[in-house]
ZAGUKE-673116 format. One record per residue (C-alpha): residue number from 1; x, y negated, z negated. Coordinates in nm, 3 decimals, decimal comma. Layout:
<sites>
SITE  NUM  X  Y  Z $
...
</sites>
This chain:
<sites>
SITE  1  -4,281  5,104  14,859 $
SITE  2  -3,984  5,109  15,119 $
SITE  3  -3,670  4,947  15,009 $
SITE  4  -3,726  4,935  14,583 $
SITE  5  -3,554  5,030  14,360 $
SITE  6  -3,605  5,185  13,983 $
SITE  7  -3,554  4,788  13,863 $
SITE  8  -3,799  4,674  14,135 $
SITE  9  -4,092  4,880  14,034 $
SITE  10  -4,157  4,629  13,707 $
SITE  11  -4,417  4,335  13,808 $
SITE  12  -4,378  4,048  13,558 $
SITE  13  -4,753  4,200  13,429 $
SITE  14  -4,556  4,519  13,329 $
SITE  15  -4,738  4,718  13,564 $
SITE  16  -4,616  4,872  13,879 $
SITE  17  -4,731  4,780  14,222 $
SITE  18  -4,727  4,976  14,516 $
SITE  19  -4,648  4,731  14,837 $
SITE  20  -4,745  4,950  15,086 $
SITE  21  -4,985  5,208  15,019 $
SITE  22  -5,157  5,186  15,346 $
SITE  23  -4,828  5,203  15,559 $
SITE  24  -4,780  5,486  15,786 $
SITE  25  -4,489  5,683  15,828 $
SITE  26  -4,279  5,657  16,110 $
SITE  27  -4,311  5,878  16,399 $
SITE  28  -3,993  6,091  16,430 $
SITE  29  -3,965  6,086  16,060 $
SITE  30  -3,922  6,447  16,000 $
SITE  31  -3,931  6,397  15,571 $
SITE  32  -4,223  6,225  15,592 $
SITE  33  -4,398  6,498  15,780 $
SITE  34  -4,274  6,708  15,519 $
SITE  35  -4,401  6,567  15,222 $
SITE  36  -4,737  6,513  15,369 $
SITE  37  -4,777  6,867  15,440 $
SITE  38  -4,629  6,989  15,129 $
SITE  39  -4,886  6,762  14,964 $
SITE  40  -5,168  6,863  15,134 $
SITE  41  -5,070  7,237  15,016 $
SITE  42  -5,018  7,118  14,650 $
SITE  43  -5,296  6,824  14,559 $
SITE  44  -5,536  6,871  14,806 $
SITE  45  -5,676  7,198  14,632 $
SITE  46  -5,668  7,007  14,289 $
SITE  47  -5,934  6,761  14,483 $
SITE  48  -5,675  6,489  14,578 $
SITE  49  -5,649  6,262  14,871 $
SITE  50  -5,404  6,133  15,073 $
SITE  51  -5,425  5,717  15,112 $
SITE  52  -5,461  5,648  15,512 $
SITE  53  -5,129  5,820  15,657 $
SITE  54  -4,917  5,690  15,370 $
SITE  55  -4,729  5,909  15,174 $
SITE  56  -4,978  5,765  14,811 $
SITE  57  -5,212  6,034  14,720 $
SITE  58  -5,547  5,951  14,479 $
SITE  59  -5,723  6,132  14,199 $
SITE  60  -6,057  5,996  14,176 $
SITE  61  -6,139  6,015  13,800 $
SITE  62  -6,426  5,761  13,826 $
SITE  63  -6,403  5,545  13,619 $
SITE  64  -5,960  5,556  13,656 $
SITE  65  -5,726  5,729  13,879 $
SITE  66  -5,432  5,895  13,905 $
SITE  67  -5,156  5,745  14,155 $
SITE  68  -4,907  5,946  14,314 $
SITE  69  -4,622  5,797  14,524 $
SITE  70  -4,374  5,969  14,704 $
SITE  71  -4,173  5,636  14,735 $
SITE  72  -3,960  5,618  14,983 $
SITE  73  -3,609  5,430  15,021 $
SITE  74  -3,469  5,147  15,272 $
SITE  75  -3,151  5,268  15,241 $
SITE  76  -3,220  5,630  15,336 $
SITE  77  -3,450  5,921  15,419 $
SITE  78  -3,590  6,062  15,117 $
SITE  79  -3,800  6,053  14,805 $
SITE  80  -3,874  5,899  14,456 $
SITE  81  -4,155  6,028  14,285 $
SITE  82  -4,383  5,793  14,069 $
SITE  83  -4,723  5,891  13,916 $
SITE  84  -4,944  5,715  13,701 $
SITE  85  -5,290  5,642  13,555 $
SITE  86  -5,510  5,335  13,688 $
SITE  87  -5,747  5,166  13,500 $
SITE  88  -6,051  5,043  13,778 $
SITE  89  -6,179  4,728  13,496 $
SITE  90  -5,905  4,547  13,638 $
SITE  91  -6,037  4,390  13,956 $
SITE  92  -5,797  4,466  14,263 $
SITE  93  -5,738  4,568  14,578 $
SITE  94  -5,424  4,749  14,545 $
SITE  95  -5,329  5,025  14,341 $
SITE  96  -5,097  5,019  14,024 $
SITE  97  -4,943  5,225  13,785 $
SITE  98  -5,089  5,125  13,463 $
SITE  99  -5,027  5,419  13,218 $
SITE  100  -4,771  5,702  13,230 $
SITE  101  -4,491  5,826  13,077 $
SITE  102  -4,250  5,610  12,911 $
SITE  103  -3,998  5,516  13,207 $
SITE  104  -4,255  5,350  13,421 $
SITE  105  -4,433  5,618  13,581 $
SITE  106  -4,076  5,721  13,786 $
SITE  107  -4,128  6,094  13,743 $
SITE  108  -3,822  6,227  13,946 $
SITE  109  -3,524  6,021  14,106 $
SITE  110  -3,434  5,993  14,442 $
SITE  111  -3,426  6,320  14,699 $
SITE  112  -3,185  6,271  14,962 $
SITE  113  -3,285  6,424  15,315 $
SITE  114  -3,053  6,668  15,473 $
SITE  115  -3,265  6,891  15,742 $
SITE  116  -3,559  7,068  15,692 $
SITE  117  -3,445  7,396  15,485 $
SITE  118  -3,256  7,153  15,229 $
SITE  119  -3,563  6,942  15,168 $
SITE  120  -3,872  7,157  15,240 $
SITE  121  -3,833  7,322  14,832 $
SITE  122  -3,690  6,975  14,716 $
SITE  123  -4,042  6,804  14,848 $
SITE  124  -4,216  7,086  14,707 $
SITE  125  -4,025  7,069  14,374 $
SITE  126  -4,158  6,712  14,424 $
SITE  127  -4,509  6,796  14,474 $
SITE  128  -4,539  7,061  14,158 $
SITE  129  -4,388  6,761  13,939 $
SITE  130  -4,676  6,544  14,060 $
SITE  131  -4,947  6,851  14,013 $
SITE  132  -4,814  6,901  13,686 $
SITE  133  -4,854  6,526  13,548 $
SITE  134  -5,140  6,498  13,713 $
SITE  135  -5,337  6,795  13,501 $
SITE  136  -5,168  6,589  13,223 $
SITE  137  -5,306  6,313  13,271 $
SITE  138  -5,639  6,485  13,303 $
SITE  139  -5,598  6,668  12,974 $
SITE  140  -5,507  6,334  12,784 $
SITE  141  -5,766  6,096  12,939 $
SITE  142  -6,101  6,272  12,919 $
SITE  143  -6,270  5,982  12,793 $
SITE  144  -6,287  5,654  12,729 $
SITE  145  -6,266  5,737  12,404 $
SITE  146  -5,928  5,858  12,480 $
SITE  147  -5,788  5,544  12,580 $
SITE  148  -5,912  5,406  12,291 $
SITE  149  -5,695  5,585  12,082 $
SITE  150  -5,386  5,576  12,317 $
SITE  151  -5,345  5,214  12,422 $
SITE  152  -5,374  4,990  12,125 $
SITE  153  -5,036  5,196  11,978 $
SITE  154  -4,873  5,164  12,341 $
SITE  155  -4,958  4,777  12,353 $
SITE  156  -4,846  4,680  12,012 $
SITE  157  -4,501  4,910  12,111 $
SITE  158  -4,433  4,752  12,495 $
SITE  159  -4,596  4,439  12,353 $
SITE  160  -4,753  4,390  12,732 $
SITE  161  -5,060  4,168  12,752 $
SITE  162  -5,197  4,399  13,053 $
SITE  163  -5,174  4,713  12,790 $
SITE  164  -5,355  4,485  12,553 $
SITE  165  -5,623  4,409  12,781 $
SITE  166  -5,686  4,767  12,850 $
SITE  167  -5,702  4,819  12,508 $
SITE  168  -5,964  4,579  12,406 $
SITE  169  -6,183  4,664  12,683 $
SITE  170  -6,147  5,063  12,531 $
SITE  171  -6,204  4,958  12,235 $
SITE  172  -6,518  4,737  12,279 $
SITE  173  -6,629  4,994  12,542 $
SITE  174  -6,683  5,262  12,155 $
SITE  175  -6,804  5,024  11,990 $
SITE  176  -6,502  4,934  11,805 $
SITE  177  -6,543  4,562  11,835 $
SITE  178  -6,292  4,421  11,538 $
SITE  179  -6,049  4,523  11,660 $
SITE  180  -6,146  4,497  12,038 $
SITE  181  -6,208  4,087  11,959 $
SITE  182  -5,832  4,044  11,791 $
SITE  183  -5,675  4,197  12,094 $
SITE  184  -5,896  4,007  12,323 $
SITE  185  -5,784  3,664  12,073 $
SITE  186  -5,433  3,765  12,087 $
SITE  187  -5,437  3,737  12,486 $
SITE  188  -5,622  3,391  12,477 $
SITE  189  -5,368  3,245  12,236 $
SITE  190  -5,087  3,301  12,488 $
SITE  191  -5,040  2,992  12,648 $
SITE  192  -5,035  3,116  13,026 $
SITE  193  -4,691  3,018  13,229 $
SITE  194  -4,734  3,195  13,556 $
SITE  195  -5,090  3,219  13,786 $
SITE  196  -5,128  3,614  13,674 $
SITE  197  -5,118  3,498  13,279 $
SITE  198  -5,383  3,247  13,396 $
SITE  199  -5,648  3,515  13,523 $
SITE  200  -5,564  3,775  13,275 $
SITE  201  -5,677  3,476  12,984 $
SITE  202  -5,970  3,440  13,237 $
SITE  203  -5,998  3,829  13,215 $
SITE  204  -5,959  3,813  12,833 $
SITE  205  -6,273  3,567  12,817 $
SITE  206  -6,509  3,749  13,035 $
SITE  207  -6,521  4,039  12,864 $
SITE  208  -6,518  3,886  12,513 $
SITE  209  -6,796  3,698  12,628 $
SITE  210  -7,053  3,968  12,637 $
SITE  211  -6,886  4,151  12,344 $
SITE  212  -7,152  4,089  12,087 $
SITE  213  -7,417  4,296  12,240 $
SITE  214  -7,316  4,667  12,308 $
SITE  215  -7,524  4,757  12,606 $
SITE  216  -7,423  4,415  12,770 $
SITE  217  -7,081  4,471  12,743 $
SITE  218  -7,039  4,845  12,877 $
SITE  219  -7,245  4,749  13,162 $
SITE  220  -7,003  4,439  13,238 $
SITE  221  -6,699  4,702  13,221 $
SITE  222  -6,868  4,931  13,440 $
SITE  223  -6,956  4,649  13,728 $
SITE  224  -6,619  4,538  13,697 $
SITE  225  -6,535  4,937  13,789 $
SITE  226  -6,793  4,962  14,053 $
SITE  227  -6,641  4,608  14,262 $
SITE  228  -6,293  4,765  14,221 $
SITE  229  -6,416  5,077  14,396 $
SITE  230  -6,527  4,882  14,681 $
SITE  231  -6,222  4,661  14,677 $
SITE  232  -5,988  4,962  14,691 $
SITE  233  -6,241  5,170  14,924 $
SITE  234  -6,293  5,482  14,756 $
SITE  235  -6,524  5,737  14,834 $
SITE  236  -6,905  5,668  14,693 $
SITE  237  -7,036  5,844  14,393 $
SITE  238  -7,297  5,799  14,187 $
SITE  239  -7,166  5,840  13,805 $
SITE  240  -6,831  5,720  13,649 $
SITE  241  -6,808  6,036  13,398 $
SITE  242  -6,635  5,716  13,176 $
SITE  243  -6,811  5,884  12,873 $
SITE  244  -6,805  6,264  12,925 $
SITE  245  -6,862  6,507  12,654 $
SITE  246  -6,624  6,771  12,704 $
SITE  247  -6,379  6,845  12,461 $
SITE  248  -5,980  6,754  12,575 $
SITE  249  -5,919  7,105  12,492 $
SITE  250  -6,304  7,271  12,746 $
SITE  251  -6,145  6,970  13,013 $
SITE  252  -5,757  7,132  12,997 $
SITE  253  -5,897  7,461  13,063 $
SITE  254  -6,098  7,359  13,351 $
SITE  255  -5,811  7,158  13,522 $
SITE  256  -5,599  7,447  13,527 $
SITE  257  -5,892  7,710  13,582 $
SITE  258  -5,865  7,471  13,920 $
SITE  259  -5,495  7,519  13,987 $
SITE  260  -5,508  7,888  13,925 $
SITE  261  -5,819  7,922  14,230 $
SITE  262  -5,641  7,670  14,449 $
SITE  263  -5,303  7,864  14,382 $
SITE  264  -5,456  8,236  14,446 $
SITE  265  -5,654  8,155  14,766 $
SITE  266  -5,314  7,993  14,886 $
SITE  267  -5,161  8,301  14,811 $
SITE  268  -4,904  8,154  14,592 $
SITE  269  -4,801  8,212  14,256 $
SITE  270  -4,631  7,980  13,956 $
</sites>
């Protein structure tokens, strides 16, 4: 995402798109090497992995992922920090920020690189912020039932067609078909102007066609997720964990225990 400002993050779909998640940091850019080293030390113990040699890290949750981007700038050495959830039922071959905080998944503003001594603690600060945001999202989105609770309200506040579509999918998956159908139909009623709006409406129609049969709808959603995983070249797995039985409290403590164990093993305290 080199060269983008915060305003550049906003896409017509109102989802934030990583433009260069496969781009390798150029040789000689010490600040990128520091970010990679710090991210490996801070994020890898939680099970996150780096996307190739880029400054993007992924937390694979099966049916969704957390995307962490140490976003470079075209105007100077350093990094922004963007963290957000991406729903995998939208089939695409690139990573996006679909859900996060209320300021567009921007967690930290640009930190300039001056030298190694100055930038290393700043890189750790960004990595710790990313780690904390990952834990928040893990605790908030334990299962698709949580998405069905959160997204309809967010869709109403944001008036985002993409958020409406995800809210409808989550509602339909948990059996709340009346509200799901209303959201799907509200998307279909909108007159498309741009190509992405045509694709959005077609996607809504595809999901609506199976809504009356719960098993068919759930299978349709899961098939879309599996296709997205293949397009994104995510690691192989046998389960999506889309309907976990863990309570949010239990899940939160499991996540915290994972961090504590990793930090103790690395000889660090926080």
